[in-house]
N, C-alpha and C positions, 0 to 999 in steps of 0.2 A: 443377850445383852439386858441385865438388870436396868429398871426401870428408876429413875429417880424423880419422888414424889413433895412437893411442898405441903403446905397446910392445907388440909381438908375439912368440910364442914357438911356434914348429911342432916338435912333437917328432917325426911321422913325417906322412906321405903315400902312398898305397898307389899302385903302377904306373901305375893307371889315373886318379887323383884328380888334382881341379883347387882349385887356391889362389888366390885374389883377393884384394887389395887395393885398395880405392878404386873409381872407376867401371869400368865395363866394359862395351863394345857387345854380344859374343858370345863366349861361352864353349861349346865343342864338343868331345864327347869323341873322344879317340883311339884308344880300343880298344874293341872288343865282344868279347861271349862268348855261348855257348848252353848252358843248363842243362836234363840231362834229368833226373827224379827219377819215382820209383813214387810210387804211391796212399799217401797219409798221410805223405810224406816231410818238407814243410815245415810240419809242425803243433807248434806251440807253446802252451804251458801245465800247468797241474796237473792230474793225474789225468786222462789222455786214453786214452780207451778205444777201440781202431780195430782192426777186423776185417776183413780182406783174405783172404778164402779162396783165390782163386787171381790174382796182381797180377803184369801184366810192363808193363815200358814200351818202346815202341816207339819205338827212336833213329833209324829211318830218315829221311833228310831228301834230297830229290830235288833242291831247288832250289841253285845253284851260291853264290848269298849272300842272306842274310837281312836284313842291315842294314849296308852299304857305308858305309865310311869314307874313300874316297878323294878326294872332292872337298868333305869337311868342312876347311873353313879357317878 
């Protein structure tokens, strides 16, 4: 069933973002990224108590590709 859309105002879209109005069959990502972070890096909230005596982040990655986007059409 077709979509009926009124006025739309887009202020900004990120470099790997997708904007769609109406019917869509398939939306695929155009980019990938990898994030390395140490212990307690992504904690959010109020009054977080975190104790890391000796923390290290292993960033060694032996494989060539983690999430290929070559055939994402």
